[in-house]
C-alpha positions in Angstrom: -15.2 -22.8 -4.7 -13.4 -25.8 -2.7 -14.4 -26.4 1.2 -11.2 -24.7 2.4 -11.1 -22.0 0.6 -13.6 -21.5 4.0 -12.9 -24.1 6.3 -9.7 -24.4 7.8 -7.6 -27.5 6.9 -6.0 -30.3 10.0 -2.4 -28.0 9.9 -4.7 -25.2 10.3 -6.8 -26.1 13.2 -3.4 -26.2 15.6 -4.3 -28.6 17.0 -2.5 -32.4 16.6 -2.9 -34.1 20.1 -6.8 -34.0 18.9 -8.6 -36.8 17.9 -11.0 -35.1 16.5 -9.8 -35.0 12.9 -7.7 -38.1 12.7 -11.2 -40.2 13.2 -12.2 -39.1 10.4 -10.9 -42.2 7.9 -10.6 -39.0 4.7 -8.3 -37.4 7.0 -10.2 -34.0 6.5 -10.8 -31.7 9.1 -14.3 -32.0 8.8 -17.8 -34.0 7.8 -20.0 -34.6 4.8 -23.7 -35.5 4.8 -24.7 -33.9 7.3 -28.3 -31.9 8.8 -28.0 -29.1 9.8 -30.9 -27.5 11.3 -30.7 -24.4 13.5 -33.3 -23.9 15.9 -34.1 -20.3 17.5 -35.4 -18.9 20.6 -34.8 -21.6 24.1 -38.5 -22.7 23.5 -38.2 -24.3 19.9 -35.0 -26.2 21.5 -36.1 -27.9 24.5 -39.3 -29.1 23.6 -37.3 -30.5 20.8 -34.7 -31.7 23.3 -37.5 -33.7 26.0 -38.8 -35.4 23.1 -35.6 -36.9 22.3 -35.1 -37.1 25.9 -38.4 -38.6 26.6 -37.8 -41.3 23.5 -34.9 -42.8 25.1 -34.7 -46.6 25.8 -32.5 -48.7 27.7 -28.5 -48.9 26.6 -28.9 -45.3 24.4 -26.7 -42.6 25.3 -27.3 -39.5 26.6 -24.5 -37.0 26.6 -24.2 -33.4 28.3 -21.8 -30.2 28.9 -22.8 -27.3 30.6 -22.0 -24.2 31.4 -24.8 -23.7 34.1 -27.6 -26.2 34.5 -31.2 -24.9 36.7 -32.3 -29.3 37.8 -36.2 -27.1 37.9 -35.7 -25.2 34.8 -39.2 -26.5 32.7 -38.5 -28.1 29.2 -42.2 -27.5 28.0 -44.3 -27.5 31.1 -44.7 -28.9 34.3 -43.2 -31.8 35.0 -40.3 -31.5 32.8 -37.9 -30.3 34.7 -35.1 -31.1 33.7 -33.1 -32.5 36.5 -36.5 -35.0 36.1 -36.1 -35.5 33.0 -32.3 -36.8 33.3 -32.8 -38.6 36.3 -35.8 -40.6 34.9 -34.2 -41.4 31.7 -31.3 -42.7 34.0 -33.2 -44.7 35.9 -34.8 -46.9 33.0 -31.8 -47.2 31.3 -30.2 -45.1 29.4 -26.6 -44.1 29.9 -26.2 -40.6 31.5 -23.1 -38.7 31.7 -22.6 -34.8 32.3 -19.9 -32.4 32.5 -20.9 -28.7 34.9 -18.9 -26.5 35.1 -18.0 -26.3 38.6 -18.4 -22.2 38.8 -17.1 -20.1 41.2 -19.7 -18.8 44.3 -22.8 -18.0 44.3 -22.1 -14.4 45.7 -20.4 -13.7 42.6 -23.1 -14.1 40.2 -22.5 -17.2 39.4 -23.8 -21.0 39.6 -21.8 -23.3 42.0 -24.8 -24.7 44.2 -27.3 -24.4 40.8 -25.4 -27.0 39.4 -23.6 -28.8 42.3 -27.9 -29.3 42.7 -28.2 -30.9 39.3 -25.3 -33.0 39.6 -26.7 -34.8 42.1 -29.7 -35.5 41.3 -28.4 -36.8 38.2 -26.4 -39.6 40.2 -29.2 -40.2 42.8 -31.3 -41.5 39.7 -28.4 -43.4 39.1 -26.6 -41.6 36.0 -22.7 -40.0 36.7 -22.5 -35.9 36.3 -18.9 -34.3 37.0 -18.2 -30.9 38.2 -15.4 -29.8 36.0 -13.3 -27.1 36.9 -10.0 -28.2 34.8 -9.7 -25.2 33.7 -7.1 -21.4 33.0 -7.6 -19.3 36.5 -10.6 -17.1 36.2 -11.8 -19.1 33.7 -14.9 -21.5 33.1 -16.1 -24.7 30.9 -18.6 -22.8 28.6 -19.1 -25.4 26.2 -23.0 -25.9 25.7 -24.0 -29.4 23.8 -25.9 -33.0 24.0 -25.9 -36.4 22.2 -28.3 -38.9 22.0 -27.3 -41.3 20.6 -29.4 -44.8 19.8 -27.7 -48.3 19.3 -29.0 -50.2 16.7 -31.6 -47.0 15.3 -28.4 -44.9 14.3 -30.8 -42.8 12.4 -32.4 -41.1 15.3 -29.3 -39.8 16.8 -28.8 -36.2 17.4 -25.9 -33.8 18.9 -26.7 -30.2 19.7 -25.2 -27.4 19.9 -25.1 -23.6 20.5 -25.5 -20.7 23.2 -28.3 -21.9 25.4 -27.7 -23.5 28.7 -30.3 -25.8 30.8 -31.1 -23.3 33.2 -32.8 -19.9 34.2 -33.8 -17.9 31.9 -33.9 -19.7 28.5 -37.2 -21.0 28.1 -38.3 -17.7 25.5 -39.5 -17.8 22.0 -40.6 -15.5 19.2 -42.6 -13.6 21.9 -40.1 -12.4 24.2 -41.9 -12.4 26.8 -39.8 -13.8 29.0 -39.0 -17.0 30.6 -41.4 -17.5 34.0 -37.9 -18.8 35.4 -36.0 -16.1 35.6 -32.6 -14.7 37.1 -32.2 -11.2 38.4 -30.6 -8.9 35.2 -29.8 -5.6 34.6 -33.5 -3.7 35.7 -34.6 -2.4 33.4 -35.0 -6.1 31.7 -37.4 -6.7 33.3 -39.0 -9.6 36.4 -38.1 -11.5 33.5 -35.8 -10.8 31.6 -36.9 -11.6 27.0 -34.1 -13.8 26.3 -33.1 -14.2 22.4 -30.7 -17.1 21.7 -29.2 -20.5 19.1 -29.1 -23.5 19.2 -27.6 -26.2 16.7 -29.4 -29.4 15.7 -27.4 -31.5 13.7 -27.6 -35.0 12.7 -25.2 -37.3 10.8 -21.7 -37.6 10.7 -21.2 -34.1 12.7 -22.5 -36.3 16.0 -20.1 -38.5 16.1 -17.9 -35.2 16.2 -19.5 -34.0 18.9 -19.6 -37.2 21.5 -15.5 -37.1 20.4 -15.6 -33.7 21.8 -17.5 -34.5 24.8 -15.3 -38.2 24.9 -12.2 -36.0 25.0 -12.7 -34.1 27.9 -14.6 -36.7 30.6 -11.2 -39.5 29.6 -9.2 -36.8 30.5 -6.9 -37.9 33.7 -6.7 -34.1 35.4 -8.2 -34.7 38.8 -11.9 -31.9 37.4 -10.0 -29.6 40.2 -6.7 -28.5 41.6 -8.2 -27.2 44.7 -7.4 -27.8 48.1 -10.7 -26.9 49.8 -12.6 -28.8 47.2 -10.4 -31.7 47.4 -11.1 -31.9 51.6 -14.5 -31.3 50.8 -14.6 -34.3 49.0 -12.9 -36.8 51.0 -14.8 -35.3 54.2 -18.2 -36.4 51.9 -16.4 -39.2 51.0 -17.5 -38.0 46.9 -16.2 -40.4 44.6 -15.0 -37.8 41.7 -13.4 -40.5 39.1 -14.5 -40.6 36.1 -16.9 -44.1 35.7 -16.0 -46.2 31.9 -18.6 -45.2 28.7 -19.6 -47.1 26.2 -17.5 -47.5 23.2 -18.6 -44.9 20.5 -20.4 -46.0 17.9 -19.5 -45.5 13.9 -21.1 -42.6 13.4 -24.3 -41.4 12.0 -24.8 -42.5 8.2 -24.3 -39.3 5.2 -28.7 -37.9 5.4 -27.7 -34.0 3.9 -26.1 -31.5 2.0 -23.8 -29.4 4.1 -20.1 -30.4 6.0 -20.0 -29.1 9.6 -17.2 -28.5 11.4 -16.1 -28.5 14.6 -14.6 -25.5 16.6 -12.9 -25.6 19.8 -10.7 -22.8 22.5 -8.7 -24.4 25.1 -6.1 -22.5 26.0 -2.7 -23.1 27.2 -2.9 -24.4 30.4 -0.5 -23.9 33.4 0.8 -27.0 34.3 -0.5 -29.7 33.6 -2.1 -29.6 29.9 -5.6 -31.0 28.7 -4.2 -34.4 27.2 -6.0 -33.2 23.8 -5.0 -30.3 23.3 -1.6 -30.0 24.8 -0.9 -26.3 24.2 -4.6 -25.1 23.5 -6.7 -25.3 20.5 -7.9 -22.1 18.7 -9.5 -22.6 15.9 -12.3 -20.7 16.3 -10.1 -17.9 16.2 -8.7 -19.0 12.9 -11.7 -20.4 11.9 -13.1 -16.6 12.0 -9.7 -16.1 10.4 -9.9 -17.8 7.7 -14.0 -16.9 7.1 -13.5 -13.4 7.3 -10.3 -13.2 4.4 -13.4 -14.0 2.1 -16.1 -11.5 3.3 -16.5 -9.4 0.3 -20.7 -7.9 0.8 -22.2 -9.2 4.3 -21.2 -9.6 7.8 -24.4 -10.6 10.0 -24.1 -11.2 13.4 -25.8 -11.9 16.6 -23.2 -11.8 19.7 -23.4 -11.9 23.3 -20.4 -9.0 24.3 -18.8 -7.4 20.5 -16.3 -6.9 22.8 -11.9 -6.7 22.3 -10.3 -5.1 20.0 -8.0 -7.2 19.7 -10.8 -9.4 18.2 -12.3 -6.9 15.8 -9.2 -6.7 14.6 -10.0 -9.3 12.2 -13.7 -7.6 11.6 -11.8 -4.4 10.3 -8.8 -5.7 8.4 -12.3 -7.9 6.2 -14.0 -3.9 6.2 -10.7 -1.4 5.4 -10.4 -4.2 2.5 -13.5 -4.5 0.4 -15.2 -1.0 0.4 -18.4 -2.9 -0.5 -18.6 -5.2 2.6 -20.9 -4.3 5.0 -21.0 -5.6 8.9 -24.7 -6.2 10.7 -24.5 -6.9 14.8 -27.5 -7.7 17.1 -26.6 -6.9 20.7 -28.1 -6.6 24.1 -28.8 -2.9 24.2 -27.9 -2.7 28.0 -25.1 -5.3 29.8 -26.2 -8.1 31.8 -25.6 -6.5 35.3 -26.2 -2.7 37.0 -22.9 -3.9 38.7 -21.5 0.1 40.2 -18.2 -0.8 38.1 -18.5 -3.7 35.4 -21.3 -1.6 33.9 -19.0 1.2 32.9 -16.2 -0.7 32.3 -18.6 -3.0 30.2 -19.1 0.2 28.5 -16.0 1.5 27.9 -14.9 -1.7 26.9 -18.1 -2.0 24.0 -17.3 1.5 23.4 -13.5 1.0 22.1 -14.1 -2.2 20.5 -17.4 -0.3 18.2 -15.0 2.3 17.8 -12.9 0.5 15.6 -15.1 -1.0 13.7 -16.7 2.0 12.7 -12.8 3.7 11.5 -12.9 0.3 9.5 -16.2 0.8 8.1 -18.2 3.7 8.3 -22.0 3.3 7.6 -21.3 0.4 6.8 -21.7 -0.6 10.6 -24.5 -1.4 11.7 -25.0 -1.7 15.0 -28.7 -2.9 16.8 -30.4 -3.6 19.8 -33.5 -5.8 19.8 -36.7 -4.4 22.5 -39.8 -6.7 22.5 -43.5 -5.4 21.2 -44.1 -4.0 25.0 -40.4 -2.0 25.0 -38.4 -3.7 27.0 -35.2 -5.0 25.5 -34.4 -7.8 24.6 -31.2 -9.7 25.9 -29.2 -11.1 23.0 -27.2 -14.3 24.4 -26.9 -16.1 20.8 -24.1 -16.4 19.4 -24.1 -16.7 15.8 -22.3 -15.4 12.0 -23.0 -15.3 8.6 -20.8 -14.5 5.8 -21.8 -13.7 2.1 -24.8 -16.1 3.4 -21.9 -18.4 2.4 -20.1 -19.7 5.7 -22.3 -19.6 8.5 -21.5 -20.4 12.6 -23.6 -21.2 16.1 -21.8 -21.7 19.0 -21.0 -20.9 22.5 -18.7 -19.1 21.7 -18.4 -14.9 22.0 -17.0 -12.3 20.3 -14.3 -11.5 22.5 -10.9 -12.0 24.2 -12.0 -14.6 26.7 -14.3 -16.4 24.3 -10.7 -16.5 21.5 -8.5 -17.5 23.7 -9.4 -18.4 27.7 -12.8 -20.5 28.3 -14.0 -23.9 26.7 -15.7 -23.2 23.7 -17.6 -25.0 21.2 -18.9 -24.0 17.6 -19.5 -25.5 14.7 -19.1 -24.0 11.4 -21.6 -24.8 8.6 -21.0 -25.1 5.0 -23.5 -26.6 2.7 -23.4 -27.9 -1.1 -26.7 -26.5 -1.9 -26.8 -23.6 -3.7 -30.1 -20.9 -3.0 -31.0 -19.8 -6.7 -32.2 -16.5 -5.6 -30.2 -14.0 -6.9 -27.8 -12.6 -6.4 -26.4 -16.1 -7.8 -22.5 -15.1 -6.1 -22.9 -12.7 -2.9 -18.8 -12.4 -2.6 -18.4 -12.3 -5.8 -15.8 -15.4 -5.2 -17.7 -17.6 -7.2 -19.1 -19.1 -4.4 -22.4 -18.5 -4.6 -25.7 -18.2 -1.8 -25.5 -21.6 0.7 -28.9 -22.5 1.7 -28.8 -23.3 5.4 -26.0 -19.6 5.5 -29.4 -18.2 3.8 -32.1 -19.2 5.6 -30.4 -18.7 8.9 -29.7 -14.7 8.5 -33.1 -14.5 6.6 -34.8 -16.5 9.9 -33.2 -14.2 12.2 -33.9 -11.3 10.1 -37.7 -11.7 9.4 -38.2 -11.9 13.3 -36.6 -8.9 14.3 -38.4 -6.7 11.0 -41.3 -9.0 12.3 -41.6 -9.5 8.8 -43.2 -13.3 9.1 -45.8 -13.1 6.8 -47.5 -10.1 7.4 -48.2 -7.6 4.3 -46.3 -5.1 2.9 -43.2 -6.3 5.2 -40.6 -7.6 3.3 -40.1 -10.9 1.3 -37.6 -13.2 1.5 -37.1 -12.8 -1.7 -35.8 -9.0 -1.2 -33.6 -9.5 2.0 -31.7 -11.9 -0.2 -29.6 -9.2 -1.4 -27.5 -7.8 1.4 -27.9 -4.4 0.4 -31.7 -4.0 0.9 -31.2 -6.5 3.5 -29.6 -3.9 5.0 -31.3 -0.9 3.8 -34.2 -2.6 5.7 -32.9 -2.8 9.1 -32.0 1.2 8.9 -35.7 1.9 7.9 -37.0 -0.3 10.9 -34.8 1.2 13.3 -35.5 4.5 12.0 -39.4 4.2 11.8 -38.9 2.3 15.2 -36.3 4.9 16.7 -38.3 7.9 16.1 -42.2 7.3 16.8 -39.6 6.4 20.6 -38.8 10.3 20.1 -42.0 11.5 19.3 -43.5 9.9 22.7 -45.2 6.7 21.4 -47.7 8.3 19.6 -50.0 6.7 17.0 -49.6 2.9 16.2 -46.4 1.1 16.4 -43.6 1.6 13.8 -43.5 -2.7 12.7 -39.9 -4.4 13.9 -37.9 -4.4 16.9 -35.3 -2.8 16.4 -33.7 -0.5 17.3 -30.2 1.5 17.0 -27.3 1.0 20.1 -26.4 3.6 21.7 -24.2 3.4 24.9 -25.8 4.9 27.6 -24.1 7.8 29.1 -22.0 7.5 31.8 -22.3 9.5 34.9 -18.1 11.3 35.0 -17.3 10.0 38.3 -18.0 6.3 37.0 -16.4 7.0 34.0 -13.3 8.3 35.0 -12.5 5.9 37.3 -13.5 2.6 34.9 -11.4 4.6 32.5 -8.0 3.8 33.8 -8.6 0.2 35.2 -9.7 -1.1 32.1 -6.9 -0.2 29.9 -4.5 -0.9 33.0 -6.2 -4.4 35.1 -8.7 -6.1 32.5 -9.5 -7.0 29.0 -12.5 -5.2 27.4 -14.0 -8.2 28.4 -13.3 -8.1 31.9 -10.0 -10.5 32.7 -7.3 -9.8 34.5 -4.1 -9.1 32.1 -1.8 -10.8 34.2 -3.5 -14.6 33.2 -3.6 -14.0 29.1 -0.2 -16.1 27.5 0.9 -16.1 24.4 -2.1 -18.1 22.2 -1.2 -19.1 18.9 -4.3 -17.6 16.9 
């Protein structure tokens, strides 16, 4: 196996304008010698991020992008509010630069006010935080990255990429009792919605690639917004919305691990003024998945917030149809995020349509689950992670839906480990690839949590779950046991595991009749108006 069997080449990225691949001296579209770690749960990520920021000194560099930021969200207890932590870093001479999506109106369940407040707190402390609305109509900047650079101490450099925003709801742990600082969601999730998420910590040369992603956006000369109302407000407040200079990018950190990391992105092909670093858009996330799925032979393991669009899931359906031993496990939210009178049925119809396509292709080789915590409250799955045949793994901000693959800005990292896992089966795909340590350990960590198998007697061991067929069966058995316990009135001890078979809620006839034509005629399954779609080269 060579890396080009699984990872995109420079030509396959489909974007010659970016500096991302050109900055590699060997001409490859990825970096070698990285150390990648999966940080499962917001509490794990936030505690590590807090320690890293507090250790920054004068002249160090902190760069971040986000979809939403709540300045009062605590990273790890009182006094660790993200706004305070970033402001104090700026006050002691750390170069703090941030890009927040300007967002739609708060009345539409978005985060315009909170993003403004976080940006103002950073600016008041001497940092710089821009509110970026350089998106397609109706789109968003959905990338979530933090880069910490230490001139003269490159061994400390780290980049974080994944699905976890610096905002409310995210600070949860393996017990899934929810973030005490919560935003309202569908009633079934309760006052403190349990939240499952994943972030990636990267050390080594890949840190330079993630920094380059930030710099391309920061140095975009286009106005941050084309809205006349935004410009009038900026003039009235005498706001300076131009991006200040960045210090020159330092050399990439030295190799320190065994993983190749490929930075993948989505940028839309914007109307009128395109991105200078992606004038025709970039769809390397979609292309990266498409290439990896062609090699899938035994098990695709997904955790995803949406799993919607049939156009996107067609790639997965083709793999299932082509290889009769291939199985797919998907872990998704049991209930959509909001209770909206129309949004709920449209979301459900979109998901049902997409899952029907998967099941037609794979039959009982496709298994879809939701999660609940020990109290029986559904867990909202916000993770965006995929492992294919324990070889290729991806963690990022992108969901399996059309919006993430074509419309919003997204950032993901594909990881391919040179180190093979000696546990059987040694070649799960039958292609001479061999199971790789990072991909397999990520799958096992996630699976063992959902099975309540963390070193518990009589529960599946990591070695047993290495076999994809056994893992598939273990999920099925755990969900069957918990479902039966609920159906029996929750009598007796609660069975181990947190898995429930995904069954879409029944919709009242009136809602179903109304939502079906709207879903098919007006919007994509992930809520984007049809008229906003253009040809996308993925």
